[in-house]
C-alpha angles and dihedrals in degrees: 000000000000090000089055092051091049092052091048093050091052094065119100090240090058092047090051092050090047089052094050089048090052093049090048090055090047092055100039114011104038105016091135092062092059090044090052091251123113116217090237094049121107101180137007121197108184104308094338114102126194110205125216091250094052092045091047092051091048092047093049091046095051090049089050091051091050092046089055091052092046090044092226135075117277114204128202096260094053089046091056093047092049092048091245092125092056090049093051092050093047088051093050093048093044091051090049092050093051090047090053090053091047090051091051090050090045092231121168148161128234123235089242090056091049091051093047091047093053097043092051095050109116091217091069100046120110131215091287091058095245130106112290112202092194091054091047091053093045094051091048090050093048088055095048095251135125125215096255093051091047092051092049090047092047093051093048090050092050090050092048087047088059091056094046093047088052093051101045109353114129092018108147133186116264112253091232091057091048090052090052092048092049092049088050093050099040108031110121128208138180126203139201108228145182119204116207118194139164090267091061089058097060124211115348114212118237116255122251119261091255094051092048092048089050091049091050096047089053091054103028093130091062090062095041115133111239124223112283130191133204120207148159122235135184119204119204112190137131092266092057093047099039116107111188089183088069091061113092124220089245092058092047094048090050088053090047091055090047092052097038093133091058091062097040124080111199123230115273129208134194115207136179109226121201111191131200133202096231140011093253093060090045093051090049089054092048091052090053091051090049090050092058107272111140122238090239090053092049091051090049090052087057091055092244137117128234092238088057090058097048112121093190135247102305142165117239090256092053096063111105092215116055093203091054090047090053092049093048092051092046093062111104104213144358112289096029117130125216129227117253111304114209092215130194093256107018140352113271147184117210134205119196107233104171141006124202106186119225119256136205126200110229119238093250092060095055102030096103091048091051094047092052091048091052092046091052092047090053089047091058088065092051101041097085092051091049088048091057091045092055090046091053091048093051090048086054092058101260121155117234094243092052093046090050090054091047093054097037093250130139114239122218110235118188127184124202104344118181122230092258088055096258114152129209092263090056097254126118121251107254102148093128140033111273091016091175090066092057093043091053092047093049092056092048092053132063143209112296094012116134106229135207116252111257115233110209093203101261092328095093143273132288129200119191141177128192109234101181140003123206110193122221112276143168112265118224116244092250090062096053101024094126092052092047092048090051090050092048092051092049092051093045092052090049091048095050093044090053092047093051091043091052089047092054091042094052094051095048091049087056088058107269120134115261093220092051094046093049091049093050089054094048099259134119123234120207133188122226129218116253118285141178129236093260094046122101105211117200111267094017121106120215088255089054094051090049091050091050090064096044099087144017126275110309092030110149128204141170113213142158114278130204113304111345093337129123122211129204110195138178123194104248101181141002120205114190112203124236112243118236110177092187095069118105091241092052091049090051092050091049092052092047091048093047091050089052093051090047092050093049091049092050094048092052090045092050092048091053095044092051090048090052099045096034125236117225127185128199096218098193093049092047092047091054091054097045094045098248099107090121088064 
């Protein structure tokens, strides 16, 4: 049989068919091979390929690490929304880029160096200060790693570190730049200033009817009435169905007994715990106490303070060591000292520092609360049946107000609510849980429309019907006259303050003295104490502080003040700081600046390397890993 196949395959017809088959595979089955992209590859950086399996493991591991930090699971959809997915992809590609460079440079790390690096890592040191293998294994396990993977990862990180150190390591900030930064941060200035406010203008006469009408016409859109809607709603929840009056005292007392711990706070005690390395030292201390040495003196001999030995105000159940808890709660009164306690961790002697007695709320105090809780619990079993009854009534053509009366419920009647939920009295609609959901639904509906029931996600159900729609419209001046008059007055004050400020500024710029000009116009000029750019001196707005640093000594500016005020200021003094690079603050600035320079250099270098070697992404493969294949 095989001979027959061999003879058949040797004919020119068979060879032609085989060639066609190979070409078809090349076009359809293994196209990525000819394009330099394997079907199981997620990224390729130069000659470095990152397979789907490797990328998937990395992606899952990074999500796991972030979930541990957030103390809750983080799914792929959340990761995409938070930008975490993009960060993981960038990290993977960046590491591959640096590894590609390291391979070209033939960099490496010896096994001995890897071992030294791991054993000297503070994270893996035990209580003795030496490398603790058990801690090492536990930490790896908690992060979802095994030892082989971690060693490979650590080696790759060290090799990449050699590359990064060569690119930007040792890069420091130039001294000239640090001096400029220090001057920018620490330069101090004082200003002479005149504060103009509405009070300084005196009484402003009301505008004529014609002027007010013209002002209103020019700004009519600002006073336009938005669309409003009126509606009826019916809320069905446990609170609306619960009837505390139906709960008997016997039922409530039984519930009180069942939930006794809820209304009882246990006794708490605060103790000072003095620990010892061994039993002999503890017994020696106990003998001293028995001979008359005070606990405070014994603590002082150990070079400690009582506050350092405070375990906190704890219930008996909250103590980590049951033996310590038993000893603490066996002490009779504050100030008593215990015998030696052979604790779970170390031997100890305790002193009772504070006792907070336990308390219990009597039934009478919580009876109403218990009855309401029981009534709500009973209502939960009835709410679905009532839901079906209301649905049937609506299907039969009933109106919400009539249905509410039939079932002894209170309808929610709302007149002229704005789209943002504002009511006619100026308050915001909040008559139901998740009120925003109902507000949005009301403005998507219309009069006469049969609406779907709103499920409040376990909080109940809401039925609603729009009863009237008032479209947006221009208001007449008479309807909003007070608002228009207030707006006119605000704008008139601003305009007059700006005019006065500009008049003062122009005269000072021409050489007149600010103090004299202000006095002539009936205003008082003051001089501030010196301040820095980040300070917020009293009386100066953020805009005024910024303006004070926009020019040299004598610089004059007119800016907005706090509230409706206007400030005219002139730089009175400029004090340049002396630069001392040895101070802690200067060293911190130098470190941060150097780090910024190094990061900027690395970003530029990485961008150029990736441009040179080429970075390719298999979009479909990556999408399958990150959970966006449907996109």
